[in-house]
Structure formats: structure tokens, C-alpha cells
C-alpha positions in Angstrom: -71.7 49.5 -0.5 -68.2 50.8 0.4 -68.1 53.2 -2.2 -71.5 55.0 -1.1 -68.9 56.0 1.7 -66.0 56.9 -0.5 -64.0 53.3 0.8 -63.4 50.8 -1.3 -60.9 47.2 -0.6 -58.3 46.2 -3.0 -57.3 42.2 -3.0 -54.1 41.0 -2.4 -52.2 40.0 -5.6 -54.7 42.6 -7.4 -54.0 46.2 -8.0 -57.0 48.5 -8.5 -56.9 51.8 -11.7 -58.1 55.3 -10.0 -59.5 57.6 -12.4 -60.6 61.3 -11.6 -62.9 63.1 -14.1 -62.1 60.3 -16.6 -58.4 60.3 -16.6 -56.4 57.8 -14.8 -54.9 59.5 -11.7 -53.1 56.6 -10.1 -52.4 52.8 -9.5 -54.5 51.5 -5.3 -51.9 48.6 -4.0 -54.0 46.1 -2.1 -55.6 47.5 1.1 -58.8 50.3 1.9 -58.5 53.7 0.0 -60.8 56.4 0.2 -62.5 57.2 -3.3 -63.9 60.6 -2.8 -66.6 60.8 -5.6 -67.9 64.4 -5.2 -64.4 65.7 -6.4 -65.2 63.4 -9.5 -62.8 60.2 -8.2 -63.9 56.8 -9.5 -62.7 53.5 -9.7 -62.0 52.0 -13.1 -61.4 48.8 -12.8 -58.9 46.2 -11.6 -56.1 44.2 -12.5 -54.8 40.9 -11.5 -51.0 40.3 -10.7 -51.5 36.1 -10.7 -49.8 34.6 -13.0 -52.3 33.0 -15.7 -52.1 30.5 -18.7 -53.3 30.4 -22.1 -53.1 27.3 -24.3 -52.8 27.7 -28.0 -53.7 25.7 -30.5 -51.9 26.2 -34.0 -52.2 24.3 -37.1 -49.0 24.7 -39.5 -47.1 22.3 -42.1 -43.5 21.0 -41.7 -41.1 21.4 -44.6 -41.9 17.8 -45.7 -45.6 19.2 -46.1 -47.4 17.5 -42.9 -49.8 19.1 -40.9 -49.5 19.2 -37.6 -51.0 21.1 -34.4 -48.4 22.6 -32.2 -50.0 22.9 -28.6 -48.4 25.9 -26.4 -48.7 26.9 -23.0 -48.0 30.7 -22.0 -47.7 31.5 -18.6 -47.8 35.5 -18.1 -48.7 37.8 -15.4 -49.3 41.9 -15.4 -46.4 44.2 -13.6 -47.4 46.2 -10.6 -45.0 49.0 -12.1 -47.0 49.0 -15.2 -50.2 48.3 -14.4 -51.6 51.7 -16.7 -50.1 50.0 -19.7 -51.6 46.7 -18.9 -55.2 48.5 -17.9 -55.7 51.1 -21.0 -53.2 49.6 -23.8 -54.7 46.4 -24.5 -58.5 45.7 -24.8 -58.3 41.9 -25.2 -54.8 40.3 -23.5 -55.1 37.0 -24.8 -56.1 37.6 -28.6 -52.8 39.3 -28.3 -50.8 36.7 -27.1 -52.5 34.3 -29.2 -51.7 35.9 -32.2 -48.1 36.6 -32.1 -47.9 32.5 -30.8 -49.3 32.1 -34.2 -46.8 34.1 -36.0 -43.8 32.6 -34.5 -45.0 29.3 -34.6 -46.0 29.4 -38.6 -42.8 31.1 -39.0 -40.4 28.5 -37.2 -42.3 25.1 -38.1 -42.1 25.2 -42.2 -38.4 25.4 -41.6 -38.6 22.2 -40.2 -39.1 18.2 -40.9 -41.3 16.2 -39.0 -38.8 14.5 -37.1 -36.6 18.3 -36.3 -40.2 19.2 -34.9 -40.0 16.9 -32.4 -36.5 17.1 -31.6 -36.1 21.1 -31.9 -39.1 21.9 -29.9 -37.6 23.4 -26.8 -35.9 25.8 -29.6 -39.4 26.5 -31.1 -40.5 27.3 -27.6 -37.6 29.5 -26.6 -38.3 31.6 -29.9 -42.3 31.9 -29.0 -41.0 33.3 -25.7 -38.4 35.7 -26.9 -41.0 37.3 -29.4 -43.4 37.6 -26.7 -41.3 38.9 -23.8 -40.3 41.6 -26.6 -44.0 42.8 -27.9 -45.8 42.1 -24.2 -43.2 44.6 -22.1 -44.3 47.0 -24.0 -48.0 46.9 -22.7 -46.6 46.4 -19.5 -47.1 42.4 -19.6 -44.1 39.8 -18.1 -44.2 36.3 -20.5 -43.1 33.9 -17.3 -42.6 30.5 -19.5 -43.6 29.0 -22.5 -43.9 25.3 -23.3 -44.3 23.5 -26.1 -46.5 20.7 -24.5 -47.7 18.5 -27.7 -46.9 18.3 -31.4 -50.1 16.4 -33.0 -49.7 15.3 -36.6 -52.7 14.2 -39.0 -54.3 11.4 -37.9 -53.3 9.3 -41.2 -49.7 10.5 -40.8 -49.8 9.1 -36.9 -51.4 6.0 -38.2 -48.3 5.8 -41.4 -45.4 6.3 -38.4 -47.0 3.6 -36.0 -46.9 1.2 -38.8 -43.9 1.9 -39.6 -42.7 1.7 -35.8 -44.5 -1.7 -35.4 -43.2 -3.0 -39.1 -39.5 -1.9 -37.5 -39.8 -3.3 -34.3 -41.5 -6.8 -36.0 -38.5 -7.2 -38.3 -36.1 -6.5 -35.6 -38.3 -9.4 -33.3 -37.7 -11.7 -36.3 -34.3 -11.4 -36.2 -33.7 -12.3 -33.1 -35.7 -15.1 -33.0 -33.9 -16.4 -36.0 -30.5 -15.6 -34.4 -32.2 -17.6 -31.5 -33.1 -20.7 -33.2 -29.9 -20.6 -34.7 -28.0 -20.7 -31.5 -30.5 -23.7 -30.3 -29.9 -25.6 -33.4 -26.0 -25.2 -33.3 -26.3 -26.0 -29.8 -28.4 -29.2 -30.2 -26.2 -30.4 -33.0 -23.1 -29.8 -30.7 -24.9 -31.7 -27.8 -25.9 -34.5 -30.2 -21.9 -34.9 -31.5 -21.2 -35.0 -28.0 -23.1 -37.4 -26.8 -22.4 -39.6 -29.7 -18.6 -39.3 -29.1 -19.2 -40.0 -25.5 -21.4 -43.2 -26.3 -18.6 -44.1 -28.8 -15.8 -43.8 -26.4 -18.6 -46.2 -24.0 -18.8 -48.6 -26.7 -15.4 -48.9 -27.2 -14.4 -48.7 -23.8 -17.3 -51.6 -23.4 -15.5 -53.8 -25.9 -12.2 -53.4 -24.9 -13.4 -54.7 -21.5 -15.0 -57.7 -23.4 -11.9 -58.5 -25.1 -9.9 -58.3 -22.5 -12.2 -60.4 -20.1 -11.9 -63.1 -23.2 -8.3 -62.7 -22.8 -8.0 -63.6 -19.3 -10.5 -66.2 -19.2 -8.9 -68.4 -22.3 -5.3 -67.8 -20.2 -6.3 -68.8 -17.2 -7.9 -71.8 -18.5 -5.3 -73.0 -20.5 -2.9 -72.8 -17.3 -5.2 -74.5 -15.3 -6.6 -77.4 -17.6 -3.3 -78.6 -20.0 -3.9 -79.7 -23.5 -6.4 -77.2 -24.3 -6.3 -74.9 -26.9 -7.4 -71.2 -27.1 -10.2 -72.4 -29.7 -11.5 -75.2 -27.4 -11.8 -72.5 -24.7 -13.5 -69.9 -26.9 -16.0 -73.0 -28.1 -17.1 -73.6 -24.4 -17.5 -69.9 -23.8 -19.7 -69.5 -26.6 -21.7 -72.0 -25.7 -21.8 -71.4 -22.1 -23.3 -68.0 -23.4 -25.9 -69.5 -25.3 -27.6 -71.7 -22.6 -27.2 -68.3 -20.4 -28.9 -67.1 -23.1 -31.5 -69.4 -23.3 -31.8 -69.5 -19.7 -32.8 -65.6 -19.5 -35.6 -65.8 -22.2 -37.4 -68.7 -20.3 -37.0 -67.1 -17.1 -38.6 -63.7 -18.7 -42.0 -63.3 -18.1 -42.8 -61.6 -21.0 -40.8 -64.1 -23.4 -43.1 -65.0 -26.3 -40.9 -66.6 -28.9 -37.7 -67.7 -29.3 -35.4 -67.3 -32.9 -33.4 -70.5 -34.1 -32.3 -70.9 -37.1 -34.9 -71.9 -40.1 -33.0 -72.5 -43.2 -32.7 -76.1 -44.7 -28.9 -76.6 -43.6 -29.3 -75.4 -40.5 -32.5 -77.7 -39.9 -30.1 -80.6 -41.1 -27.4 -79.4 -38.3 -29.9 -79.4 -35.7 -30.8 -83.0 -36.7 -27.3 -84.3 -36.6 -26.8 -82.6 -33.5 -30.0 -84.5 -31.9 -28.6 -87.6 -33.6 -25.6 -87.5 -32.1 -26.6 -86.8 -28.5 -29.5 -90.1 -28.7 -26.3 -92.1 -29.7 -24.1 -91.3 -26.9 -27.0 -91.8 -24.4 -27.2 -95.2 -25.7 -23.5 -95.7 -25.5 -23.5 -94.4 -22.0 -26.4 -97.0 -21.1 -24.2 -100.2 -22.3 
């Protein structure tokens, strides 16, 4: 409708290309412009000055014969001062940029092995950006940023790399587990040795206390009862302990048996003791 009145509108971040009788005339900035068609003026087209992004997927081979797909993101824009070059010199800007990206990546990656390709992706991106900047500036375009956003090895290679990584981690985990078990066994052995050592000290001190107690008892009995020997005192203590043991066994509700000497000699000794006891009782009656 505007062109019917010889007026056109150019939006912000855009420029328009004006031609007169089919020849480039000027670049129209954003705003309203008069375009008298009766004098041969016409609008050839619009050109965006916004930053645009092109994602390029390039398949190539590394130095160690691994096929990878490199994904590059190219951010570019047309220059307002070179709008005529950007409009007229290239018919397909995206295809042109893609061709340069393919050329640089396929020249750089085959010089590197797979691990180095991952490590030097910034250098690859820089090489692509320098080549694009040098080539596209002549056509009125500026390369704002070039990024290598992804490097995808072949699926079989990726699976093999994951298996290698998993095996390495499992080997490390097994080593750590074995080391932990070794430490546990050492600590357990040290604890057992320390426990036995302390138990031995306790038993030794207990026996020493028993010996000291018996010695004190013998000495005290010998002092208080003149004429008794150490053997007499020990026999009395043993008999006392014997009866105390019988008393404890009888007092226990869970006791169900008493062990006594069962050999022939022991039977004779028990009979002799019973007979002597009966004779002593008869003598006491008379």
C-alpha cells in the first residue's frame, strides 16, 4: 500500500536496498522513505542486521582413524556499511559459511587423535573463526563467534570408551575395597592382640591377688593358732573351698548333676572316708 504512494517503511535492525532502473542506488536506513516509482526507483529487498546462528554438523576422521561428527555453531551478521556487498555478492550465505566450516574442520581434525580433538576444540574453533572472518569480510559479513559445541564419536567407539572407563573405575574400586579389607583385618588383628594382652594381664593380676590372699591367710592363721603348719592351713582352705563349691551347686536352680571321682581307686578312697567317719561317730557316742 505504501509503495502505491511512493513511500516505504524500513524496520529497526534492518536496511533496504534501493535500485533505480535495475541498478543499485543506495542503502535505506530504518524509517520512512520516498520511493518515486515513476523515476525508476524500486525496492530490491531487505537485509537483516541481527546476529544469526548457523549450526553445522561435519563428519570427519581423526589421526587414529576414528570417525567423529563435529558440531559447530557460527554466529554472524551483515555489516550496515557493507550492506550492498552482503545483498548482491552472495546468493546463499549459509551454504557459503558451511562450505568454509567443512574445509577448516576436515583440514584440522585429521591432524589430531581422538583425545587431542576433545582437548583442542577451542583451537579448532579459533581456526574456523579466523578462516571465516578472512573470507566473509569481503562479502560484507562479520563473524561474531564460532563455537565447537559437540564432538560425537561413532557409536561403537563411544561404547568402547565407556567400557574402558567403566573397567578402569571398577579396577580402582576393587583396589580400594581390597585395601579397605586389608586395613580392617590389620585393625581386627591388632584389636584381638590387644584384647588378649589385656586379658592376660587381668588373669595374671587375678592369680597374683589369689596367691597374695592365700599367703596372708596362712600367715595370719599360723600367728593366731600356734603349732599349725602351712600344710595344715592349706588343707583346711581347700576343704573350705570344697564345701563352698558344693553349697553353690546346691543353691543353683539350674544344677542337674555333680561330678565326683569315678575311678576304682577313688571309690575305695570314698568308702574309706565314710568308714572312718562312722567309727569316729560311734566313738563320740561312748
